[in-house]
Structure formats: C-alpha cells, structure tokens
N, CA, C and O of each residue as an XYZ file, in Angstrom:
340
protein
N      13.351    -10.908    -10.398
C      12.471     -9.784    -10.490
C      11.990     -8.444    -10.843
O      11.777     -7.597     -9.976
N      11.813     -8.231    -12.105
C      12.617     -6.240    -12.451
C      11.203     -5.615    -11.854
O      11.350     -4.402    -11.697
N       9.696     -6.123    -11.419
C       8.965     -5.572    -11.662
C       8.321     -4.847     -9.344
O       7.315     -4.876     -8.636
N       9.810     -4.351     -9.254
C       9.192     -4.324     -7.634
C       9.239     -2.657     -8.200
O       9.819     -2.095     -9.128
N       8.152     -2.144     -6.936
C       7.924     -0.661     -7.265
C       7.861     -0.226     -5.800
O       7.325     -1.155     -5.196
N       8.266      1.092     -4.670
C       8.661      1.188     -3.692
C       7.045      1.997     -3.006
O       6.470      3.057     -3.252
N       6.712      0.575     -1.857
C       5.355      0.950     -1.595
C       5.399      2.121     -0.706
O       5.540      2.150      0.516
N       5.227      3.255     -1.700
C       5.370      4.283     -1.272
C       4.228      4.854     -2.663
O       3.394      5.749     -2.529
N       4.507      3.988     -4.067
C       3.419      3.726     -5.208
C       2.121      3.509     -4.518
O       1.395      4.492     -4.668
N       1.581      2.570     -3.818
C       0.753      1.620     -2.834
C       0.155      2.458     -2.524
O      -0.962      2.576     -3.028
N       0.641      3.471     -1.509
C      -0.052      4.700     -0.353
C      -0.277      5.734     -1.660
O      -1.215      6.395     -1.215
N      -0.020      6.253     -2.911
C      -0.437      7.025     -3.797
C      -1.779      7.009     -4.482
O      -2.488      7.933     -4.881
N      -1.972      5.344     -4.516
C      -2.855      4.746     -5.010
C      -3.696      4.924     -4.617
O      -4.480      5.694     -5.172
N      -4.020      4.253     -3.340
C      -4.895      4.791     -2.405
C      -5.655      5.847     -1.949
O      -6.800      6.127     -1.593
N      -4.012      6.553     -2.178
C      -5.153      8.002     -2.065
C      -5.623      8.591     -3.258
O      -6.551      9.366     -3.025
N      -5.284      8.496     -4.600
C      -6.029      8.459     -5.396
C      -7.325      7.763     -6.010
O      -8.127      8.076     -6.890
N      -7.179      6.728     -5.191
C      -8.778      5.968     -4.799
C      -9.647      6.912     -4.589
O     -10.570      7.305     -5.303
N      -9.275      7.268     -3.506
C     -10.164      8.134     -2.265
C     -12.110      7.528     -2.109
O     -12.682      6.543     -1.643
N     -12.441      8.564     -2.675
C     -13.571      7.833     -2.158
C     -14.593      6.488     -3.328
O     -15.818      6.358     -3.323
N     -13.737      5.802     -4.069
C     -13.225      4.317     -4.225
C     -13.007      3.402     -3.456
O     -11.918      2.829     -3.471
N     -14.253      2.966     -2.387
C     -13.693      2.020     -0.866
C     -13.081      0.643     -1.223
O     -13.788      0.133     -2.092
N     -12.004     -0.185     -0.877
C     -11.625     -0.731     -0.884
C     -11.477     -1.276      0.201
O     -10.999     -0.797      1.229
N     -11.722     -1.893      0.087
C     -11.698     -3.399      1.979
C     -10.066     -4.051      1.722
O      -9.233     -4.101      0.817
N     -10.195     -4.409      2.860
C      -8.659     -4.424      3.332
C      -7.808     -6.255      2.702
O      -6.617     -6.549      2.597
N      -8.815     -6.926      2.476
C      -8.956     -8.453      1.853
C      -8.624     -7.572      0.296
O      -7.459     -7.493     -0.093
N      -9.060     -7.334     -0.011
C      -9.273     -6.505     -2.129
C      -7.966     -5.954     -2.170
O      -7.651     -5.973     -3.359
N      -7.035     -5.473     -1.498
C      -6.114     -4.133     -1.668
C      -4.585     -5.118     -2.456
O      -3.808     -4.453     -3.141
N      -4.287     -6.769     -2.253
C      -3.787     -7.259     -2.728
C      -3.841     -7.172     -4.775
O      -3.104     -7.034     -5.751
N      -5.600     -7.414     -4.301
C      -6.148     -7.971     -6.434
C      -5.606     -6.552     -6.454
O      -4.443     -6.567     -6.856
N      -6.248     -4.740     -6.020
C      -6.019     -4.116     -6.412
C      -4.584     -3.768     -6.994
O      -4.393     -3.440     -8.165
N      -3.515     -3.893     -5.938
C      -2.376     -3.748     -5.636
C      -1.427     -4.362     -8.012
O      -0.698     -3.988     -8.931
N      -2.259     -5.347     -7.560
C      -1.856     -6.549     -8.870
C      -2.559     -5.989    -10.061
O      -1.930     -5.902    -11.116
N      -3.894     -5.572     -9.991
C      -4.560     -4.872    -10.971
C      -4.182     -3.397    -11.764
O      -4.781     -3.083    -12.793
N      -2.829     -2.298    -10.999
C      -2.304     -1.342    -10.968
C      -1.235     -2.018    -11.902
O      -1.153     -2.147    -13.124
N      -0.370     -2.438    -10.736
C       0.831     -2.895    -11.174
C       0.846     -3.916    -11.924
O       1.924     -3.539    -12.383
N       0.729     -4.498    -12.267
C       0.873     -6.359    -12.588
C       0.859     -6.851    -11.770
O       1.052     -6.289    -10.692
N       0.493     -8.871    -11.941
C       0.674     -9.811    -11.350
C       1.684    -10.126    -10.740
O       1.710    -11.034     -9.909
N       2.635     -9.442    -11.055
C       4.050    -10.120    -10.526
C       4.957     -9.003     -9.847
O       6.121     -9.081     -9.455
N       4.193     -8.098     -9.833
C       4.142     -7.030     -8.554
C       5.202     -7.251     -7.723
O       5.239     -8.476     -7.833
N       6.531     -6.853     -6.604
C       6.952     -6.713     -5.698
C       6.729     -5.300     -5.399
O       6.077     -4.559     -6.133
N       7.422     -4.854     -4.033
C       7.664     -3.888     -2.872
C       8.582     -4.006     -2.123
O       8.926     -4.964     -1.431
N       9.132     -2.716     -2.289
C       9.853     -1.872     -1.419
C      10.106     -0.933     -0.559
O      10.123      0.220     -0.989
N      10.338     -1.149      0.714
C      10.487      0.045      1.493
C      11.602      0.427      1.817
O      12.565     -0.280      1.521
N      11.755      1.437      2.394
C      13.686      2.318      2.381
C      14.918      0.857      2.943
O      16.116      0.794      2.666
N      14.363      0.172      3.505
C      14.870     -0.869      3.148
C      15.478     -1.495      2.439
O      16.650     -1.811      2.643
N      14.992     -1.722      1.722
C      15.318     -2.315      0.415
C      14.962     -4.174      0.140
O      15.700     -5.018     -0.368
N      13.745     -4.302      0.629
C      13.575     -5.616      1.033
C      12.590     -5.910      0.351
O      11.599     -5.638      1.029
N      12.207     -6.440     -0.917
C      11.210     -6.712     -1.323
C       9.754     -8.104     -0.809
O       9.661     -9.308     -0.571
N       8.922     -6.906     -0.883
C       7.721     -8.060     -0.519
C       6.424     -8.046     -1.374
O       6.058     -7.122     -2.100
N       5.543     -9.695     -1.078
C       4.821     -9.657     -2.522
C       3.238     -8.474     -1.596
O       2.975     -8.137     -0.441
N       2.671     -8.272     -2.851
C       1.383     -7.866     -2.257
C       0.653     -7.634     -1.246
O       0.122     -6.664     -0.705
N       0.765     -9.037     -1.066
C      -0.621     -9.778      0.343
C       0.582     -9.025      1.316
O       0.171     -9.196      2.464
N       1.281     -8.618      1.352
C       2.099     -8.393      2.839
C       1.924     -6.564      2.686
O       2.193     -6.100      3.794
N       1.728     -5.933      2.135
C       1.769     -4.492      2.040
C      -0.109     -4.195      2.626
O      -0.354     -3.000      2.794
N      -0.412     -4.441      2.697
C      -1.824     -4.262      4.578
C      -0.545     -3.973      5.608
O      -0.224     -2.800      5.798
N       0.329     -5.259      6.405
C       0.687     -5.804      7.270
C       1.340     -4.395      7.650
O       0.840     -3.522      8.359
N       2.465     -4.387      7.064
C       3.375     -3.191      6.450
C       2.443     -1.607      6.594
O       2.763     -0.694      7.355
N       1.159     -1.599      5.582
C       1.635      0.124      5.849
C       0.607      0.465      7.105
O       0.462      1.625      7.490
N      -0.090     -0.648      7.708
C      -0.549     -0.962      9.866
C       0.330     -0.911     10.480
O       0.681     -0.238     11.449
N       0.931     -2.018      9.629
C       2.807     -1.298     11.222
C       3.138      0.054     11.497
O       3.319      0.621     12.575
N       3.205      0.651      9.812
C       3.557      1.594     10.626
C       2.495      3.067     10.180
O       2.626      4.145      9.600
N       1.883      2.612     10.578
C       0.969      3.647     10.455
C       0.566      4.634      9.447
O       0.469      5.860      9.506
N       0.288      3.504      8.194
C       0.332      5.093      7.231
C      -1.179      4.837      6.340
O      -1.552      5.453      5.341
N      -2.031      3.488      7.217
C      -3.577      3.136      6.787
C      -3.947      3.188      7.639
O      -3.283      3.599      8.591
N      -4.902      2.892      7.724
C      -5.959      2.092      8.642
C      -7.324      1.806      7.944
O      -7.913      2.474      7.095
N      -7.704      0.483      8.611
C      -8.956      0.043      8.142
C      -9.881      0.192      9.052
O      -9.545     -0.284     10.136
N     -11.156      0.781      9.022
C     -12.182      0.806      9.213
C     -13.473     -0.450     10.078
O     -13.202     -1.650     10.124
N     -14.274     -0.110     10.439
C     -15.210     -0.779     11.652
C     -15.670     -1.131     10.237
O     -16.785     -1.591     10.482
N     -15.500     -1.216      8.759
C     -16.314     -2.370      7.979
C     -15.737     -2.527      6.734
O     -16.288     -2.793      5.666
N     -13.643     -2.183      7.177
C     -13.244     -3.322      6.485
C     -12.535     -2.668      5.055
O     -12.081     -3.244      4.066
N     -12.647     -1.183      5.401
C     -12.173     -0.327      4.640
C     -10.957      0.428      4.683
O     -10.821      1.204      5.630
N     -10.196      0.353      3.964
C      -8.693      1.342      3.773
C      -9.277      2.359      3.737
O     -10.373      2.524      3.202
N      -8.037      3.925      4.813
C      -8.339      4.728      4.752
C      -6.453      5.386      4.955
O      -5.524      4.742      5.443
N      -6.421      6.244      4.621
C      -5.138      6.782      4.927
C      -4.975      7.258      6.294
O      -5.740      8.144      6.676
N      -3.755      6.627      7.386
C      -4.035      7.573      8.438
C      -3.946      9.151      8.283
O      -3.344      9.982      7.603
N      -4.749      9.102      9.153
C      -5.321     10.932      9.889
C      -3.856     12.122      9.667
O      -3.675     13.321      9.459
N      -2.998     10.782      9.887
C      -1.482     11.669     10.495
C      -0.053     10.776      9.790
O       1.106     10.681     10.193
N      -0.738     10.220      8.602
C       1.272      9.934      8.041
C       1.121     10.625      7.179
O       0.129     11.158      6.681
N       3.064     10.640      6.793
C       3.454     11.439      6.751
C       4.551     10.012      5.629
O       4.272      8.840      5.881
N       5.394     10.216      4.794
C       6.477      9.731      3.985
C       7.451      9.886      4.611
O       7.565     10.865      5.350
N       8.558      8.819      4.464
C       9.863      9.080      4.851
C      10.687     10.056      4.226
O      10.763      9.807      3.023
N      11.122     10.734      4.444
C      12.233     11.872      3.778
C      12.694     11.996      2.364
O      12.855     13.051      1.751
N      12.886     10.791      1.928
C      13.959     10.282      1.221
C      12.716     10.010     -0.232
O      13.274      9.832     -1.315
N      11.268      9.984     -0.250
C      10.340     10.586     -1.350
C       9.129     11.413     -1.068
O       8.533     11.481      0.006
N       8.822     12.086     -2.283
C       8.178     12.232     -2.552
C       6.223     12.019     -2.731
O       5.596     12.714     -3.530
C-alpha cells in the first residue's frame, strides 16, 4: 500500500474543516474523500491502520473529542508530538 499518510494529516484536516461540523461516524468518509479510498494512516509507531480506526486512535490519545451531538472537535489541550509540525 503506497497511500499512507501520517495521522497528523487527519488532525490538520479536522482543524481546517473548523466550523463545517463533521460527525464521528462521518470521519472515515471525510478522510477517504480528502486522501483517497485506499488511504491508510501511520503514527509515530509506523504501523499503518485504516480510516475506520482513526477516530478511536485520536480519541484514545486526547487529540479530538466528540460532543453530545456527535460532532468532532480538536481537544482543547491537544498537542502534536515533537517530531511533526
């Protein structure tokens, strides 16, 4: 698979969407629409995973939150790791 992007690109996408609200269950489709149907993500571990796994990955690491209506937002205290801008 050659269409592997760093998960930070998904964070940047969520940031870019800003006021265009995206529901948690729409995230895989939004990711595929931006990066292609065959996209996979990597993190600093280098292990690729699918767009369907991005939501849990980002939630587990406090990068995003899902509000009571199901919309995704960047976590207010979110920071990227030091190796990526």
